[in-house]
N, C-alpha and C positions, 0 to 999 in steps of 0.2 A: 405791582399791577394795581390799577385803580379799582375802587369798589364797583363802579359802573361797568367796567370791562369784565370784571370777575362775574358780576351778576349776569351780563350778557352771555358769557360762555356757559354758565350754569343753566340758565333758562333755556337757551337754544339746545343744549345737550339733552335736557329732560324732554323737551318737545320732540326732538328727533328720536329719542328712545321710546316715547309713547307712540309715535307714528310707526316705528318699527314693530312694536308689539301688536298694534292694530292690524298692520299689513300682513302679519304672519298667517292669519287665517284666510286672507283673500288671495294674495299673489306672492309666491315664493321669491320670484325674481326681484320684486319691489322691496321685500323684506331684506334681502341680501344687499341690495343697493343702499337702502336706508341705514343698514348696519355699518356698511363701509363709510358712508358719509358721517355717521355718528362718531365712529372711531377717529376719523380724520378731524372732525371738529374738536374732539377732546384733545387729541394730539397737538393740534394747532394752538389750543389754549395753553398747553404746557410750554410750547415753543415760545409763544409771545411772553409768557411769564418769565421764562429763563432769559430771554433777550433783554427784557425791561430790567430785570434784576442785575444782569451784567452791566448794563448801561449805567444804572444808578450806583453800583459799587465802583465802577471805573471813575465816575465823576467825583466821588467822595475822597479818593486817594490823591487827587491832583490839587 
């Protein structure tokens, strides 16, 4: 995964976690929604990393 894409996932995940923490004291439903979105963002980052790694390792063997 490129450094820019890694930075994007890291920063967006931290921003979503901060938004989740702030929303806990205001709206419970919003906190739950943001927590789900945060987990999905982190999971999607791992999926992208795995797919890019598989694609790079597949090209090096040919």
